[in-house]
Each structure stands twice: as C-alpha cells, then as structure tokens.
C-alpha positions in Angstrom: 19.5 -12.9 5.5 16.3 -10.9 5.3 17.1 -7.2 4.8 14.3 -4.8 5.5 13.1 -2.3 8.0 11.7 -4.3 10.9 9.1 -3.1 13.4 9.5 -4.2 17.0 6.1 -5.4 18.5 5.0 -6.8 21.7 2.7 -9.8 22.0 -0.2 -8.1 23.8 -2.4 -11.2 23.9 -2.3 -14.8 23.0 -4.9 -17.6 23.4 -6.3 -20.6 21.5 -9.4 -20.0 19.4 -9.6 -23.7 18.3 -7.7 -26.7 19.6 -4.9 -26.1 17.0 -5.1 -22.4 16.2 -3.5 -19.7 18.3 -4.6 -16.1 18.1 -2.0 -13.3 18.7 -2.5 -9.6 19.1 0.6 -7.5 18.4 1.2 -3.9 19.3 3.9 -1.4 18.5 6.4 -1.1 21.3 6.9 2.6 20.4 3.2 3.4 21.0 2.8 4.6 17.4 0.1 3.3 15.1 1.2 0.4 13.0 1.4 0.9 9.2 -1.9 0.8 7.4 -2.7 -2.2 5.1 -5.2 -3.4 2.6 -7.4 -6.5 2.8 -5.5 -9.7 2.0 -2.2 -8.4 3.4 0.3 -10.4 5.4 3.3 -9.6 7.6 6.6 -11.4 8.0 7.2 -12.4 11.6 10.7 -13.1 12.9 10.0 -15.8 15.4 13.7 -16.4 16.2 16.9 -15.3 14.6 16.8 -16.8 11.1 13.3 -18.1 11.5 10.8 -16.0 9.5 7.2 -16.9 8.6 4.3 -15.1 7.0 0.9 -14.6 8.6 -2.2 -12.9 7.2 -3.6 -9.9 9.0 -7.2 -10.5 10.3 -8.4 -7.0 11.1 -10.4 -4.9 8.7 -8.1 -2.3 7.1 -7.8 1.0 8.9 -5.4 2.9 11.2 -4.4 0.0 13.4 -3.2 0.2 17.0 -2.8 -3.6 16.8 -2.2 -6.3 14.3 -4.0 -9.6 14.8 -2.9 -12.9 13.4 -3.9 -16.6 13.8 -1.4 -19.5 13.6 -2.3 -23.1 12.9 -0.1 -25.6 14.6 1.2 -27.7 11.7 1.8 -31.4 12.3 4.9 -31.3 10.1 6.0 -27.9 11.5 9.5 -26.7 10.4 9.8 -24.7 13.5 7.5 -21.7 13.0 4.1 -22.8 14.2 5.5 -25.0 16.9 7.5 -22.1 18.3 4.6 -19.8 18.4 2.3 -22.3 20.1 4.9 -23.5 22.6 7.3 -20.7 23.3 5.8 -17.3 22.5 4.0 -15.6 25.5 2.2 -12.3 26.1 4.9 -9.7 26.8 7.4 -11.2 24.4 8.8 -9.0 21.8 9.1 -9.9 18.1 10.1 -8.2 14.9 7.7 -7.9 12.0 7.8 -6.4 8.5 5.6 -3.8 7.1 2.5 -5.4 5.5 2.7 -6.7 1.9 -0.2 -7.8 -0.3 0.1 -10.5 -2.9 -3.6 -11.3 -2.5 -5.4 -8.0 -3.0 -9.1 -7.5 -3.9 -9.5 -6.5 -7.5 -10.4 -2.8 -7.9 -13.9 -2.1 -9.2 -15.1 -5.8 -9.3 -18.8 -6.1 -9.9 -19.0 -9.2 -7.7 -16.6 -11.2 -5.5 -16.8 -14.8 -4.4 -14.7 -15.8 -1.4 -13.7 -19.4 -0.4 -11.9 -20.2 2.9 -10.7 -23.7 3.9 -9.6 -24.1 7.5 -6.9 -21.6 8.5 -7.4 -19.9 5.1 -10.1 -17.9 6.8 -7.6 -15.4 8.0 -7.2 -13.3 4.8 -10.7 -14.1 3.6 -12.3 -12.7 6.7 -10.4 -9.4 6.3 -11.6 -9.3 2.6 -15.2 -10.0 3.6 -15.1 -7.2 6.2 -13.7 -4.8 3.6 -16.4 -5.7 1.0 -19.1 -5.1 3.6 -17.6 -1.6 4.3 -17.7 -0.9 0.5 -21.3 -2.2 0.3 -20.0 -4.5 -2.5 -21.7 -7.6 -3.9 -20.1 -10.8 -2.6 -20.6 -14.3 -1.4 -18.5 -16.0 1.3 -18.0 -19.8 1.7 -16.1 -21.2 4.8 -15.3 -24.9 5.0 -14.0 -26.4 8.3 -13.9 -29.9 9.8 -16.3 -29.1 12.7 -17.7 -26.2 14.6 -14.9 -26.7 17.2 -12.3 -26.3 14.5 -13.8 -23.3 12.8 -11.9 -20.2 13.7 -13.9 -16.9 14.3 -17.1 -18.8 13.9 -19.1 -16.9 16.5 -17.8 -13.6 15.2 -18.8 -14.5 11.6 -22.3 -15.7 12.7 -23.0 -12.6 14.8 -21.3 -10.0 12.6 -22.0 -7.9 9.5 -21.0 -10.6 7.1 -23.4 -13.3 8.5 -26.0 -12.8 5.8 -23.3 -13.4 3.1 -21.7 -16.4 4.8 -22.2 -20.0 3.8 -20.5 -22.2 6.5 -19.9 -25.9 5.9 -18.6 -28.5 8.3 -17.1 -31.4 6.4 -17.0 -33.9 9.3 -20.2 -33.3 11.1 -23.5 -35.1 10.6 -25.3 -33.5 7.8 -22.2 -31.6 6.7 -20.6 -31.8 3.3 -17.5 -31.1 1.4 -17.0 -28.5 -1.4 -19.2 -29.3 -4.4 -18.1 -27.4 -7.5 -21.4 -27.7 -9.2 -23.2 -26.3 -6.2 -20.7 -23.9 -4.7 -19.2 -22.2 -7.8 -21.5 -19.8 -9.7 -21.1 -19.4 -13.5 -18.7 -16.7 -14.4 -20.1 -13.2 -15.0 -18.0 -10.5 -16.5 -16.5 -8.3 -13.8 -16.5 -11.0 -11.2 -13.5 -12.2 -9.2 -12.9 -15.3 -7.2 -10.6 -15.6 -4.2 -9.6 -18.8 -2.4 -7.2 -19.6 0.5 -6.6 -22.8 2.5 -4.8 -26.1 2.1 -3.3 -26.8 -1.3 -5.8 -29.6 -2.2 -8.8 -27.4 -1.3 -7.5 -24.5 -3.4 -6.9 -26.8 -6.3 -10.4 -28.3 -6.3 -12.0 -24.8 -6.0 -9.9 -23.5 -9.0 -10.7 -26.6 -11.0 -14.4 -26.1 -10.3 -14.1 -22.4 -11.3 -12.5 -23.2 -14.6 -15.3 -25.7 -15.4 -17.8 -23.0 -14.6 -16.1 -20.7 -17.2 -13.9 -18.5 -14.9 -10.9 -17.2 -16.8 -7.4 -17.4 -15.1 -7.1 -13.6 -14.7 -10.2 -13.5 -12.4 -8.9 -16.3 -10.1 -6.9 -15.4 -7.1 -5.3 -17.8 -4.6 -3.1 -17.7 -1.6 -1.4 -20.8 -0.1 0.3 -21.0 3.3 2.2 -24.2 2.5 3.3 -25.5 -0.9 2.0 -28.8 -2.4 4.3 -31.7 -2.7 5.8 -31.5 -6.2 8.5 -34.2 -5.7 6.7 -36.8 -7.7 6.5 -34.5 -10.8 10.0 -32.9 -10.3 12.8 -33.5 -12.7 15.2 -36.2 -11.5 18.4 -34.8 -12.9 20.8 -32.2 -11.7 21.1 -28.8 -13.4 23.5 -25.8 -13.3 22.8 -22.2 -12.4 25.1 -19.3 -13.3 25.1 -16.0 -11.3 25.3 -13.3 -13.9 26.9 -10.7 -11.5 29.9 -12.9 -10.6 30.0 -15.7 -13.3 29.9 -18.3 -10.5 28.3 -21.6 -11.8 26.9 -24.1 -9.3 25.4 -27.6 -9.7 21.9 -28.1 -8.2 21.2 -31.8 -7.4 17.7 -33.2 -7.7 17.0 -33.2 -4.0 18.1 -29.5 -3.4 16.7 -26.1 -4.3 18.6 -23.4 -6.0 18.3 -21.3 -2.9 19.8 -24.0 -0.7 22.7 -24.5 -3.0 23.4 -20.7 -3.3 23.3 -20.3 0.5 25.6 -23.2 1.0 28.0 -21.4 -1.4 28.0 -18.4 0.9 25.6 -16.2 -1.1 23.3 -14.2 1.0 19.6 -14.4 -0.2 16.4 -12.9 0.9 14.4 -15.9 2.1 11.3 -16.4 4.2 8.9 -19.3 3.7 11.6 -21.5 1.9 8.7 -23.3 0.1 8.1 -21.1 -3.0 5.0 -19.6 -1.5 5.7 -16.1 -0.5 7.8 -14.7 -3.4 10.5 -13.2 -1.2 13.3 -15.0 -3.1 11.9 -14.0 -6.6 14.6 -13.2 -9.1 14.9 -12.6 -12.8 15.8 -15.4 -15.3 18.2 -14.2 -17.9 18.5 -17.4 -19.9 17.3 -21.0 -19.9 14.0 -22.6 -18.7 13.9 -23.2 -14.9 12.2 -26.1 -13.3 9.6 -24.0 -11.6 8.4 -25.5 -8.3 6.9 -22.4 -6.7 3.2 -21.6 -6.3 3.7 -17.9 -6.1 3.8 -17.2 -9.9 1.0 -18.0 -12.3 1.4 -20.5 -15.1 1.6 -17.6 -17.6 4.4 -16.0 -15.5 6.2 -19.3 -15.4 6.1 -19.5 -19.2 7.5 -15.9 -19.4 10.2 -16.7 -16.9 
C-alpha cells in the first residue's frame, strides 16, 4: 500500500508536553545515525499496519541520533493521533520513512517571516533554529490558546530564538488573536513567509499577507489536516479512466478517486488520505479534475 524503504525505530521516550500534545523521541534500532534532513521536513510513521501518518521533525538539522516529533490528539481522530496517545509506549518499535520536505526554506532569502498556530509550531521551530544557525534575518510569531497549551514554550523563551519570537495567547487575559494589519509586514523583495497550523489560521495569515502585497510565490504553507471542502464540492458523479489499463470507473459525489480505485483493487500509494501530503499525486492526461487537495498551489491546479 505504501512502497518505500522503511527504517525501523524504537520509541526511546514519550511524554506529554501540553494536555493534548505528546512528545516522542525515536532512535534507530540498528544504532546507526538516522538520515539527515532539512528544516521543514517530515517523516511518515507507520503506527499500525495500513495506518500511516506524517509528522514534522522538530530538531535542528544535523547528523541526528534521534528524531523528535510532537503529536496533537485530534478530537476527530481517524486513528493516528489516538493510537499514539493511547497505545504507543517507550520501547515500542515503529517503521518510518526517510525524511521528505515539501515546506523548505527558500534558498538565499533576504528575510523570513514565520507563523505558527498551535501544533504548527513543530516545523516552524525547526526553521527558526536553522535561521539562527545561518545568522539570517527573520521574525517568528507563535499563537497558542494559553501558556499551558503552548508546546516548547520554555525552550523558546530561554533559547537562541527568544529575541526573534513574538508569542501570543489568544484565550488569556490581555491576549489577542492574529491581526493582519499588525502582524504581517509589508512585502519587501527577497522576503519569504511561512505559516503552519490549523487550516483557518493558515488562511487568515495568507489573506493578510496578500493584502500586504506578498506575491503567491513567496508564500509557503503546510497543513496537517485538510479544510472541509464539502460545501463547495461538486454534487455530481464523474468518471476516471486509467490510461495504463483502459479501466473506467464512476466516482460518486461522496467518494474520492483514491477510495474508488482502491475498492476496485488498484494498489495506490496513500498516507494522509486528505489531500495534504502529496503521496497520491499523479499526472492528469486529459480533463479538468475537481481538485480538493491542499498540497498543490492554485497555479498547479490550473496546470493539472
């Protein structure tokens, strides 16, 4: 279902860092260094047979003896976060992929502006650490409900990125929500903006950036869960044809292409099953798809 070269790791440590975020440290069972990675990278974690989820790597890039991830327990969990919080224990063995990066820092940027909402801190923290290492110009905004819900808060406040960090608690007295006019600087050539967090948070940051003159090619986002597109989705069925076999299948309004293909016995590379990670990406030969993913940009959707 998910062909690739897996790495077996052991859960070396696990504990809660907020009431709903679990921190896990993973080490190679073969006592070899794990593959190097760049800031913004993530790994696929096989939590159980057929259950694969993506998690951002927190550590600063280097030659890692461990990988560290943080997992938010989702209220509407489809199995992944609930399994990690309830069943995974130190000493358990898991399989992971080599790191991949769909959210990389732009090479040679004159300035970077980072925004994290909630669990979106995980890739953003790694990016901030890398920018400090590079002695690069950047600003870092972190929005969380309360101090109790802010992951890695003490580390941020005491670490090298503290002087670049702007931390906001949206539900505490004196706190505030994201304010586009206040929190998004006007675009300057050579600048890049990065945002990660809940879909609604990402959208309001991107909308604010566009109002401040930021071009699309300088805006970078990573979502962990897809927004609800059901209200805007087309209500009629459509057909897909597999070019290699000629097989044509009907896709009803309440199903995805991937679901229909798998029910027909076609093996697909799948992971998030939400259109977030890009694992199931394939080429469109003809026709205009009803794009419901959040992996490709609007321009990439137009180009199929």
